[in-house]
N, C-alpha and C positions, 0 to 999 in steps of 0.2 A: 544063624548067629545066635549064640546063647545070650539070654537076658542077664544083665548085671543088676544085682540087687544090693542096696546099701543096708548094712546091718544096723538095726535099731537097738536101743537099750533092752527091749524085751527079747530080741534075738540073742543078745549077749547073755542075758540071764538064763535063757533056755539052754544055750550051749554050755554054760557053766555047770548047770545041773547034770548035764551029760558027761561032765569031766573034761570038756574041751576048752582050752584056753585060747582066747582070741587076742592077738597082739596087733596093735596099730599105733602109729606114731602121731603124736600131737605136737604141732609146732607152736609152742607157747611163746608168747612175747611178754616181756616184763619191762616196766619202766626203770629208770636209773635207781630209784630208792629201793625197789624190790630186788634189783640185781645186787645192790650192796648188802642187803639182808641175807640173800642166798650165799653170796661170797663169804660173808662173815660166819655163817653156819657151816660152810664147807671147811673153814679153817678149824672150827671146833671139832668137827668130825675127824679131821686129819690128826689133831692132837690126841683124840681118843684112840684112834687107830695106832698111833705111834707109841702111846703110853699104856694102853690097856685099861684106862680109867678116865673118869670125868675130871675136867679142870677144877682145881680147888682154890678157895680163898686162903689168905694167910700171908703175913709178912715174910715168912721163910720160903715162899714160892717165888718162882721167876715171874718177871713182870708180865710176860705174855700169857702165862697160865692164869694169873689173876685177872687179866683183861678178858680172857676167854670165859672165865667163871662168871664175871659180871655180865658179859654179853649173853650167856646162856640163861641167866636169871631173868634178864630183860625180855628175851625171846619167850620164855615160858610164861611170863606175865602179860604177854600181848596176844590176844586171840587172833588178831590180824596176822601177826607173824607166824603163829602156830598153823593157821590155815594155809598160808603161803608155803610153809616148809614141810607140810605133812608128807608130800610125795617124795621129799628128799631124806626123810628120817628113817633110814633102814637100820638104825642102831637103837631105836627106842629112847632117844635123848629127850624128846619133847614131853613124853609121858612119865619121865623119871623112872623108867623100868629097865634101865641099862644094867646089864650084868657084866661085871669086870672080867677081863680076859685073864685066864690063868697063865702063870709064867711057864712057858713050854720048855725053858732051859733046864728045869729041874730034872728032866729025863734024859738030858744030853750027856754023853760021855765027854772025857777031857778033850779028845781030838775034835769032836763036833763043836764044843764050846769055843775052843781056840780058833776054829775056822770062822765062827761067827764074829769073833773079835778081830779077825784079820791077821791072825798069827799062823804062819806056816810051820808045822811041827817037823823040824829037821834036826840033824846033829848039831848044827851051829845055832839053832834057835829052839831050844828046848822049852818045856813047860815052866822052868824056873827062870827063863830069860825072856822078859816081855818088853824089851826096849823098843821093838818095832811096832808095838801096839799104838795106833793113833789115838790121841785124846778125843773125847766127845766133841770138844770145840772144833778140832781140826776136821773131824768127820762131818760135823754139821755144816761147816763152811764149804767143804768140798761138795756136799750134797746140794747145798743151795745154789752153787754155781752150776752144777749139772742139772738141777731140777728146773727145766725150762719148759714153757708151753709155746704153742704156735701163736704168733702175734696176729690176731685177727684183722687188725687195721694197719698191717705193715705197709700197704701201698701209700699211706700217709707219710711214712718215714723213709721209704726207699729213695726218693729224690734227695733227701738230706744226706744219706750215706753216699750216694753217687757224687754229690757236690763235694763232700769232705774228701773223698778219695781223689777227685780231680784237683782240689785245692792242694793236697799234699804233693801230687805229681808235679804241679806247677810251682811249688814252693811258696804258695800263699799261706799255707799252714805248715807247721813242723810238729814233730813228735818229741816229747821230752821224757827222758828216762825217769821212772818212779824213784824219788829220792828217799831212800830208807833212813839216811842219816838225819832227816828232818824230824824223825820221831813219829810214832804211830798216831798220837793224839793231835799232832800238828797237821796231819793230812786233811786237806779240804776237798770235799766232793760237793759240787753244786748242780742245781737243776740246769739243764741245757748243755751240759758238758759232754764232750766226746773223749773216749779213752780206748786203749787197746788192752785186752786181757785175754789170755789163753789163745792168742793169735787172731782174735776177732775184734772188730770195732764195735764198741758199745756206746749207747746214748742214754744219758740220765734224763728220762722223760718226766719223772715226778719224784718228789721227796715228801713223804708223809709227815705227820706230826711228830715232834720230838718226844721220845720216851727215855726212860732210864734203863740202861742195861743192868744185869745182875751185879757188875763190878762198879756201878755208880756212874759210869760214863754215859754221855748222851748218845742216843741211837735213833734210828728212824727206818721205816720200811720204804724201799725204793721201787719204782717201776723202771726197769732197765730193758731197753730194746737192743737186740743184736743184729748185725748186718746179714745174718743168715736167715732172718725172718722169724726168730724166736724172741721170747721175752721172759723175764723172771721178776719176782718181787722180793729179791734178796735184801737182807738187812744191811744198813750202811757199814757197820763194823765188820760184817762178814765179807763185804766186797773189798774193803781196805785190807783185811787180813789175807784175802786171796791174792791181791795185788802184791803184797809183801812176799808171798811165797812164789809168785811168778816172776822170774828174773827178766822176762821179756816185756813185762807190763809197762805201758807208757801213757802219758797224757797227750792229747792232741790240742794244740794251741788254737785260739780263736783267730779269725782272719786278720784282726788288727793287732795280733800279738806274734805273728809269725815272722819269717825272714823277708820282710817286705821292703826294707830300706837298702839302698845301695848307692854308691857314689856314681855309678855309671848306669845308663839305661840300655836295655837290649831291645831288639825288634819286637820281642814277644811281650814286653811290658805294656800294660794298659795304664798309663800315668793318670792319676786322678787328683794329684795335689802335692803340696810341699809343706813340710814343717819349716818354719823360719824362726831364727833367733836374731833379735835386734838389740842394738845398744844405743841409748839416747844421748844426744848432744845438748840436752837441756841445761839451762843455767840454774835450775831449781836447786837450792842448797843441799837437800837430802840426796838428790840424784847425782849432783856433781861430786859430792863427797864420796859416793860409792859407785862411781862410774864403771869400774871394772866388774862390779857384782850385780848391777841392776840390768836385768834383761827382760825383754818382752818376748813371749813364746806364743806363736799362733800357727794356724794351718790355713792355707789358701789353695783354691783350685786354679787361680790365675797366676800371672807373672808377679813375683815378689816386688820387683822394682816399680811396677805400675801401682802395686798396692800401697807403696810408701811415697808416691809422687807428691802428694799434698800434705805430708806429715806435719809441717810446721803450722798448719791451720786446722789440725784435727786433734781434739782433746784425747782421742785414743792413743795418740803418739806423744802426749805431753806437750802439745803445741810447740814442737821443736823437730828439727831434722834428726834422722836416725841413720845408723849404718848397719848393713847386714853383715853379721859375723859368722853365721853358720846356716846351712840349709840341708834338709834331708828329703830326698824325693820318695814318694810312696805310690803304690799301685793298688787298685781295687780295694780301697778302704773307705768307710764312711767317715768323711772329714770331720763332721760335727761331733760324732761320738769320740773320735780320736782326740780331738782338742779338749773335750771334757775330761778324758782320761788323764791327759797331761796336766791340765790345770788342777785336777783333784790330787794328783801325785805331789804337786808342789804347793798345795794349799796352805801348808804350815809356814811357808816362806813368802807368802804374798805381800807385796809392797803396797801399803796404803798411802797414796799420794793424792792430794787435792790441789787442783790448779784452776785458773780462770780461763774460760773459753774466750772467743773473739768478742763477745758481748759483755765480758766482765763477770759472767755468771760462774760461780764455783762448781766444779764437777770433779767427780772421783774417777781416776783412770784405772782401767782393769787390765788384766793379763800381764802385769809387770811383777817380776819376782826377783828375790834377792838370793843369788847363789852363783858360784863360779861356773865358767863355761864347761869345764871338764865334767861337772856333775850332770849337765844336760846331755853330754856325749854318753856318759855311763847309763843314763836313763834310757836313751834311745837304744843302746846295746841290749838292755834288759827287755825292751819291747821286741827287739829282733829275735832273741832266743826264747821269748814267751814266758819269762820269769818275772816280769815287772810287778805282778801282783804279790810276789813274795818279798818285796823290798819296800822301804820307805826312806824318805830323806830326813836326816837329822841335822837341822841347821846349827846346833851347838858344836858339832864336830865336823860339819861340812863333808859328810860322807853318806853313802847309801848303806843301810843296814837291813839285815834280814829280819822279818817279823819273828 
């Protein structure tokens, strides 16, 4: 059996003098701060590779180029960062000896240049007709959608995707078509949101700090996880632009915003509560004068009738009997969260009523609101189709309006 020998640094030096390169892998480990520095440097390298030059300062430069320029200055001024990044610097960026890349298009003929621009030289599409050339913005958006990497921690997200797919099949969630008529700037993307783009389910895992895009609009870098095990760090505006161009793009509703309410229960329903709407029989002057408009809205996991059995002795119910005028059954919903959503939606029509309890102590009653019953029905419908966050209640006109 041949003896195995571990190469030392002296052996490496000797082999190097003989012209023999020895390759070996080092499994370096970095802490989170070092990983961020490396990732930031890789973005600078990509900019240099794409543009053939270093990022520059100046108000006429795009925001990301200016950020890269500042970041490179900070790295060069930190011996710790320079030592960490030395092995990654294959372009001479740290020592400021980078040589700009010459524009290779100078030697291209017309056909080759048009090919790089994405133009096919045919009889119908000649050199004088460039209507099919994609703009830089369109190409950049398409590249960012396609430029994905393997999601190393996908096992953390896979159960979430499986749950979402199951929720959609059981109709606990629904998909909503992307509304182009709402306007580009009105489109809201939030952390923790699921959506469908280019036929894949995507999850917004993180939204970075707000920055200003070249056109002055707010923008941010996202971490988007896809159900095929990949991820991207696309810009917010680029993602919305891509959704605009994809006629099949859709939003996926939250579990408490999907088609969860029905007048009838099926065997498959896992009932977990009921939204109830009550009308008070109190003699309080304010309540009595607005009897048809004063409603209490709540969510309970038990029987509504049992919930109101002792109403006339409970300040919550204005120390008076009540009548149930509407109920909406729900399944697989967090009742506490749903009730907060409803109360927040009608917060601008909350009724401030002070009454005396059984001991003559003044108390303020909560969960009573001033609006007609049909408005509550409309609000529940908006929860069903997942668009409730797009609307608000206007007490002055007694109607739901879109933000």
